[in-house]
C-alpha positions in Angstrom: -4.2 28.0 17.0 -7.8 29.1 17.7 -10.1 27.3 20.2 -12.1 25.7 17.4 -8.5 24.0 16.2 -7.6 23.0 19.8 -11.4 21.2 20.2 -10.9 19.2 17.1 -7.5 18.0 18.0 -8.8 16.8 21.4 -11.4 14.4 19.5 -8.5 12.5 17.8 -7.9 9.3 19.3 -4.4 8.1 19.9 -3.8 4.4 20.9 -0.4 2.8 21.1 -0.3 0.5 18.1 -0.3 -3.4 18.9 3.0 -4.6 17.5 4.0 -8.1 18.8 7.8 -9.5 19.0 7.2 -11.7 15.9 6.4 -8.7 13.8 9.5 -6.6 15.0 11.7 -9.4 14.4 10.2 -9.8 10.7 10.7 -6.4 9.8 14.2 -6.5 11.3 15.0 -9.4 9.1 13.6 -7.3 5.8 15.7 -4.3 6.8 18.8 -6.5 7.4 18.1 -8.3 4.1 18.6 -5.1 2.2 15.0 -5.5 0.5 12.5 -3.0 1.1 10.5 -2.4 -2.0 11.1 -5.7 -3.6 12.6 -9.1 -2.9 11.8 -12.4 -1.3 8.9 -11.3 1.2 7.4 -9.2 -1.5 7.3 -12.3 -3.7 5.9 -14.4 -1.1 3.1 -11.8 -0.5 2.5 -11.8 -4.2 2.4 -15.6 -4.5 0.2 -15.9 -1.4 -2.2 -13.3 -2.8 -2.2 -15.0 -6.3 -3.3 -18.3 -4.6 -6.0 -16.6 -2.4 -7.3 -15.2 -5.7 -7.3 -18.3 -7.5 -4.0 -18.1 -9.1 -4.8 -15.0 -10.9 -1.6 -12.8 -11.4 -0.8 -10.4 -8.6 1.8 -7.3 -8.6 2.4 -5.2 -5.7 3.4 -1.7 -6.4 5.7 0.8 -4.3 3.2 3.7 -4.3 -0.4 4.6 -5.0 0.7 6.2 -8.0 2.0 3.5 -9.6 -0.9 1.4 -8.7 -3.3 3.8 -10.1 -1.1 4.1 -13.3 -1.3 0.2 -13.6 -5.1 0.3 -13.0 -5.8 2.8 -15.9 -3.5 0.7 -18.2 -5.3 -2.7 -17.3 -8.7 -0.8 -18.2 -7.2 0.2 -21.5 -6.6 3.9 -20.7 -3.3 5.3 -21.5 -1.5 8.1 -23.2 -3.5 9.9 -25.8 -6.8 8.2 -24.3 -9.9 10.4 -24.7 -11.8 11.0 -21.7 -14.2 13.3 -20.1 -15.0 14.6 -16.6 -17.5 16.4 -14.8 -16.6 19.6 -14.0 
């Protein structure tokens, strides 16, 4: 590593995350329940978000790629859709 890389690294702040015991217990509950990407906690989150957004349907995704794919489909963009891009 050269000196410029060492200097850049020294500016990156590192702080200990503030995670309370209630949050740790909730994560443990989810892990012990066997549901990581779906399940009751995800359904609870989706329901609360739906209420927050006035009853609109809400679906969470397990990856940004899946979310982007659904966003494109919601906009009517799918396989075979012609598009243009700037070089």
